C-alpha angles and dihedrals in degrees: 000000000000091000092052091048091053091049092050091046089051092052092050091047089053090051093049094050089058094044091051090050089053092051092046090051091055102041142022092199105125093199091060091049094046091045091052092050093049093047091049093050091050093048094046089047091054091045093049092047092052092048092051091050096043115130134185090254090059094065093100101020135109087262093063090045091058092044090053092046092050091051096046097044102039109020112029095054089058088071088071091057092047092048092056094048095039092054089051091049093048090050093049093045092048095051090047094050091048088053098241094125139008119241095263094051091046097060120085112180093192092052089048091050092048092050091047090051092047092049094047091046095051091044089052092050091051091049090050091052092052091048090049089049091056096043101040113353098077089056097049095099113183129200112224115196118211128180113206126190111210124194114242093011107163115242091243089067098050105123092015110158123221125180118205124197126173143178100021093169091192092187089070091065124070098188120047091194090070088067095053091100091056093051089050089052090055093050092046088065088063092219125199090210137013120208124191115197104201148279101087090163140026099226119336138030095242090070088074097045096088089049097055095093091048097050090043086069092067107107129200129166096226100032143262123280130189143185132198125261129204093267094052094070094066093238092145094062130078104235127200090227143352088254090059090051092049091048089053091054092046089050092051091051089050091049091051089049089054087053089055101261122136107213115222114204108182091322141098142231130210125229110198130195126171090344092306124115141219117188122216114198126193128189132186119252116304117179142143116273132319086034120082122261103210095132115115112185092179091063092046090052097048111136096004122129114241092231095054121111107256136182119193128205111206119158100214118058093211087073088071096057097039101041120355106056094055096038113119090224088084103223105187100195130028121190118203142160128173100116098075085201078269084279087264135079146064113307105175130143096264101015121062123168135152131156087240091071090076089064098031113030088188099055108140140010129010127327131184125208129165090350093305129108133226123189119194114200117213092225137256099239141025138257131192099351102049095219147051130240118187095338107080127205109267142223109183122207114196123194112196120221 
């Protein structure tokens, strides 16, 4: 532990030497330089204190949110400054060692000043984006409309509208009223059905209690269904007993019931119109380790004809590739969440990138494989970093065809 701490401290010291050089290149004002040093020492002190007092139960708490914010706003952007100056230093050192120029000929103060200004400017822009993501980004809920053609869909369900939300993480929000606009957006879609694909809380059931009146306002003609996500089981909390952990899960399910959601735990429900049927399946969380694999698609499919139109709710998108797409039960559409799009990236019409794609290749939008569809929702809330940059919180409206 001490060795790791020394390595991290060494990296940060390296960063700060370069940052200070950039500031010194741009100004001779001693107050600015002293102020920067004092501010940096205070921030690093706070960061070190939080790291030393970090516990397992803090993984999804307000404490981790502030640690992440501190890192992303004040530390990560400094890498841009260092990159600019480091590239210049490598170039100068290389040309000197190769004998092309002597040290005095190899130094260009104006170029150094320009690179310092560019690095500081880009670092400042990145910090501003992370601040905007915390202040406004996590509330910029966007409705994404998706038309899906399902094989064997009964005529009575052509044009049927389903809203999907996922990953609310209610414990990351202190004021339910700030999500009123998102609930209104859902109701404005006039959905036939609302499906919630897991992670209603960060750690414990009581996080959702203040949000019950708000989520009770969500209206759907044929009801609201939900499944559990990895955070809903309380696995990131140290419990006094297994009974206490079970009671927490039972309480969360009851709270969601009070908000109007019918929890599906490896089971299915039938929506019937004019004698024709659409089957909604819901499984418990199934993910790659270290996430739990409680999902049982065989139980959810019991008694259902293979040719029937079926929609599956499964929190983790890896379930689709590892189990669902090759399952003989022939589930045509799977709805997942879990990735959040890492709450950071480029999410444009023709350009999509997020660091999360290196862990989850299917991280946002619709995918087709072996004639079956998976849709990965970008998430309704936030976790860890309490904001969103580039990847907005999502409400998905499906129209069946």
